[in-house]
C-alpha positions in Angstrom: -36.1 12.0 20.2 -32.8 10.2 20.2 -31.6 12.3 23.1 -34.7 11.4 25.1 -34.0 7.7 24.5 -30.4 8.2 25.6 -31.5 10.0 28.7 -33.9 7.2 29.6 -31.2 4.5 29.0 -28.7 6.4 31.0 -31.0 7.1 34.0 -32.9 3.8 34.2 -30.3 1.1 34.9 -32.4 -1.4 36.7 -34.2 -2.7 33.6 -31.1 -3.1 31.5 -29.1 -6.3 31.1 -25.6 -6.2 32.6 -23.7 -6.2 29.3 -25.4 -2.8 28.3 -23.5 -0.9 31.1 -20.4 -0.6 28.8 -22.5 0.8 26.1 -24.1 3.3 28.5 -20.6 4.4 29.7 -19.5 4.9 26.2 -22.7 7.0 25.5 -22.0 9.1 28.6 -18.4 9.6 27.6 -19.3 10.8 24.1 -22.5 12.6 25.0 -21.3 16.0 23.8 -20.0 14.7 20.5 -23.3 12.8 19.9 -25.3 16.1 20.6 -23.0 18.0 18.2 -23.6 15.3 15.5 -27.3 15.8 15.9 -27.1 19.6 15.9 -24.7 19.9 12.9 -26.5 17.4 10.7 -25.1 18.6 7.3 -21.5 18.3 8.2 -19.5 15.3 7.2 -15.9 14.2 6.8 -16.8 12.3 3.7 -15.1 14.8 1.3 -11.9 14.6 3.3 -12.0 10.8 3.3 -12.5 10.9 -0.5 -9.4 13.1 -0.9 -7.4 10.7 1.4 -8.6 7.8 -0.7 -7.6 9.4 -3.9 -4.1 10.2 -2.5 -3.7 6.5 -1.5 -4.8 5.4 -5.0 -2.3 7.7 -6.6 0.5 6.4 -4.3 -0.5 2.8 -5.1 -0.4 3.4 -8.9 2.9 5.2 -8.7 4.4 2.3 -6.8 3.2 -0.1 -9.5 4.6 2.2 -12.2 7.9 2.4 -10.3 7.9 -1.4 -10.0 7.3 -1.8 -13.8 10.1 0.7 -14.6 12.4 -1.1 -12.3 11.6 -4.5 -13.8 12.1 -3.1 -17.3 15.5 -1.7 -16.3 16.5 -5.0 -14.7 15.4 -6.9 -17.8 17.4 -4.5 -20.0 20.5 -4.8 -17.8 20.3 -8.6 -17.7 19.9 -8.8 -21.5 23.0 -6.5 -21.9 24.9 -8.7 -19.4 24.0 -11.9 -21.4 25.0 -10.2 -24.6 28.4 -9.2 -23.1 28.9 -12.7 -21.8 28.3 -14.1 -25.3 30.7 -11.6 -26.8 33.4 -12.5 -24.2 32.8 -16.2 -24.7 33.2 -15.8 -28.5 36.3 -13.7 -28.1 37.8 -16.3 -25.8 37.1 -19.1 -28.3 38.6 -17.0 -31.1 41.7 -16.3 -29.1 42.2 -19.9 -28.3 41.7 -20.9 -31.9 44.1 -18.2 -33.0 46.7 -19.4 -30.5 46.3 -23.0 -31.5 46.5 -22.1 -35.1 49.6 -19.9 -34.6 51.2 -22.6 -32.5 50.7 -25.1 -35.2 52.3 -22.9 -37.8 55.3 -22.3 -35.6 56.1 -25.9 -35.4 
């Protein structure tokens, strides 16, 4: 039935508005694919699209996990850096106090 309507639309151009000509050209261009869609009604690319969607979700989740691991590593390295800075600062203060104390004793 749809093919009959398509044939009528394609053949009878005089009653159609002007903006429908583009649609008719598109229908003519893909006429074979439209017929195949009608003939092979049970086939669909839905399962393939579902698999592609699952792959994208897994990639997105792995990127988030990678980001979290990276942030944890950065936090750890920054905390180690701060700890080392405190140790160095304490050592410098102790060295200065030892030097000052030793200088006082020598006098």
